[in-house]
Kinemage of the C-alpha trace (Angstrom):
@kinemage 1
@onewidth
@group {chain A} dominant
@subgroup {mainchain}
@vectorlist {calphas} color= white
{ca met a 1} P 0.000 0.000 0.000
{ca gly a 2} L 1.371 3.417 -0.954
{ca his a 3} L 2.141 6.211 1.471
{ca glu a 4} L 1.199 9.822 0.892
{ca pro a 5} L 3.986 12.041 2.267
{ca leu a 6} L 1.510 14.884 2.847
{ca val a 7} L -0.384 12.725 5.354
{ca lys a 8} L 2.738 12.436 7.513
{ca ile a 9} L 3.248 16.194 7.292
{ca ala a 10} L -0.418 16.864 8.112
{ca ile a 11} L -0.301 14.587 11.150
{ca glu a 12} L 2.838 16.305 12.399
{ca leu a 13} L 1.337 19.777 11.822
{ca glu a 14} L -1.769 18.727 13.730
{ca lys a 15} L 0.356 17.532 16.669
{ca ile a 16} L 2.310 20.792 16.700
{ca ala a 17} L -0.880 22.876 16.547
{ca leu a 18} L -2.529 20.908 19.355
{ca glu a 19} L 0.527 21.478 21.584
{ca asp a 20} L 1.032 25.149 20.679
{ca glu a 21} L -0.089 27.624 23.347
{ca tyr a 22} L -1.582 29.999 20.762
{ca phe a 23} L -3.941 27.294 19.492
{ca lys a 24} L -4.653 25.810 22.925
{ca lys a 25} L -5.524 29.190 24.430
{ca arg a 26} L -8.017 29.908 21.648
{ca lys a 27} L -9.293 26.306 21.499
{ca leu a 28} L -8.374 26.075 17.819
{ca tyr a 29} L -8.237 22.656 16.188
{ca pro a 30} L -7.623 21.496 12.614
{ca asn a 31} L -11.025 21.158 10.989
{ca val a 32} L -12.214 18.582 8.480
{ca asp a 33} L -10.968 20.686 5.562
{ca phe a 34} L -7.408 20.343 6.856
{ca tyr a 35} L -7.403 16.626 6.071
{ca ser a 36} L -9.805 16.967 3.133
{ca gly a 37} L -7.161 19.035 1.355
{ca val a 38} L -4.604 16.283 1.863
{ca ile a 39} L -7.058 13.693 0.561
{ca tyr a 40} L -7.957 15.807 -2.483
{ca lys a 41} L -4.258 16.282 -3.237
{ca ala a 42} L -3.640 12.524 -2.928
{ca leu a 43} L -6.540 11.908 -5.319
{ca gly a 44} L -4.912 14.197 -7.857
{ca phe a 45} L -7.249 17.187 -7.702
{ca pro a 46} L -5.542 20.474 -8.608
{ca thr a 47} L -5.112 22.787 -5.621
{ca asp a 48} L -7.117 25.556 -7.294
{ca met a 49} L -10.167 23.240 -7.213
{ca phe a 50} L -10.063 22.829 -3.411
{ca val a 51} L -12.370 25.777 -2.657
{ca ile a 52} L -15.158 24.407 -4.832
{ca leu a 53} L -14.608 20.899 -3.471
{ca phe a 54} L -14.928 22.247 0.081
{ca thr a 55} L -18.042 24.239 -0.867
{ca ile a 56} L -20.103 21.546 -2.632
{ca pro a 57} L -20.898 19.515 0.538
{ca arg a 58} L -21.669 22.688 2.481
{ca val a 59} L -24.227 23.764 -0.125
{ca val a 60} L -26.078 20.504 0.515
{ca gly a 61} L -26.237 21.366 4.224
{ca trp a 62} L -27.294 24.945 3.582
{ca leu a 63} L -30.063 23.813 1.244
{ca ser a 64} L -31.200 21.176 3.743
{ca his a 65} L -31.508 23.834 6.439
{ca trp a 66} L -33.394 26.086 4.054
{ca ile a 67} L -35.844 23.284 3.173
{ca glu a 68} L -36.330 22.534 6.883
{ca phe a 69} L -37.055 26.208 7.470
{ca leu a 70} L -39.598 26.307 4.637
{ca asn a 71} L -41.337 23.183 5.940
{ca asp a 72} L -41.419 24.336 9.580
{ca lys a 73} L -44.932 25.764 9.979
{ca glu a 74} L -44.154 27.179 13.435
{ca lys a 75} L -40.898 28.734 12.198
{ca lys a 76} L -38.889 27.383 15.135
{ca ile a 77} L -35.874 26.767 12.903
{ca thr a 78} L -34.529 30.163 11.995
{ca gln a 79} L -31.460 32.309 12.250
{ca pro a 80} L -31.314 35.976 13.197
{ca leu a 81} L -31.511 38.323 10.244
{ca gln a 82} L -28.263 39.727 8.966
{ca asn a 83} L -28.068 43.299 7.777
{ca phe a 84} L -25.638 43.842 4.923
{ca val a 85} L -23.747 47.097 5.432
{ca gly a 86} L -21.513 46.965 2.363
{ca his a 87} L -21.819 48.754 -0.950
{ca lys a 88} L -25.158 48.132 -2.653
{ca thr a 89} L -23.740 48.522 -6.150
{ca arg a 90} L -20.273 48.701 -7.574
{ca his a 91} L -19.117 49.417 -11.078
{ca tyr a 92} L -17.105 46.815 -12.932
{ca val a 93} L -13.500 47.870 -13.512
{ca pro a 94} L -11.518 45.691 -15.950
{ca ile a 95} L -8.052 44.639 -14.781
{ca asp a 96} L -6.291 45.077 -18.135
């Protein structure tokens, strides 16, 4: 069975992070995407595809929550409203 060198590096980075005071103090842990990236790399996916590969499963969850919200007649499942405070419109500026 083959060995992926990035897995060894990832495991070592995780150990270092879990022992580092900065991470411990803030209760920061490597999330699922940390190892997902290693797996995607081992499977041969180009690195620039990682963002979309991380996003696809999340969209399923977001849509599931939305469907639950729509089907909840008592509207118990809801999140507080968010007020966007950014620019409402922006003009396109080519990068040429």
